[in-house]
N, C-alpha and C positions, 0 to 999 in steps of 0.2 A: 443438477449441474455442479461441477466441481469449480472451486474458486481458489485462487492463491492470493492471500491477503496478509496484512500485518495483524499480529495479535499482541496487545499491550500486556507486558509483565513488568514486575519491579514495584518498588514502594512508591508512595506519594512523593512527587517532585523528583523522582529518580526513575524516569520513564525508560524501559528497554522494550524492544519489539522482537517477536519472533516472526519469521516468514513462515506460514503454514499453509498447508493444502487441506481444505475443508469443504463440506457440502455448503452450497450458497444459502440454504435455508437456515443453517445453524447461525446464531447471533455472534457478533465478534467477542462478546464477553462470556459466551457459554463455556469456553475451555475445551470444546470438543474439535479434534482435528484428526486427520488421517496420517499426516506426515509433517515433520518439521524440516523445512528446507533451507533455513538460514537464520540470520539475526541482523538487527539494526540497532545501532546505539547512537541517538541523536546528540548526546552531549559530546561525545568524541567524534562524531560524524563517520563512524565505521559502518560499512555495509558488507556483509559477507553472505554468499548464497552458494549452494551446490549447483553449479551450472548444468551438469548432466541430468540431474533429477528435475530441475525446472524445465529444461528443453523437453525432457521425456513427457512430463505432465501436460505441457502446453500442446505437444503433438497429439495427446490422447484427449484434448478438448478442454482442458482447464483454462479458465479466463483469469488473468491477473487483474487486481483492482487498479484504478487509475493511478494512485500514488506509486504502487508497486511497478506498474507499467513504466512509469519515468525512471525509477531506479534501474530497471532492467534495460532501458534505452541507454542510460548513462554508463552502465557496465558493459554495453555493447553485446548483450545476450539476445536482445530483440532488435531487429532492424526496422524501425518506424519512427514517426515523430512523436515527440512528447505530447501528452494531452493536458489540457487546461484543467487543474483541480481547484482552482479558486471558486469561491461561491458566485453564483450567477445573479446576485442582487443588482438592482439598478443603481447607478451612481448617485450619491447625495447632491442635492442642489441647495444652494444658499437661499434663504427666505428673503423676499424683498423687504427692506426696512420701510417702516411708515414715515412719511415726511411730516 
């Protein structure tokens, strides 16, 4: 199954991300990808993607990751609701203090 996801590049403390099309079995740090579809720079807040290629691959069955899905919804490439990408841990509770 094909996946569209972010691949981290850049030096330590200078993260940049590529938007890549890859097989879902490849690890995110493997460096293996089929096509580069765009880029994301979190320091500058810039997100650029090739709309035609993304819609082409989604039409052919590629699934975007949850984070990338939210970026595509924000850019109005995908018409859907944003997904919750926060961790599903239970909320912390305060311990009762001993009297």
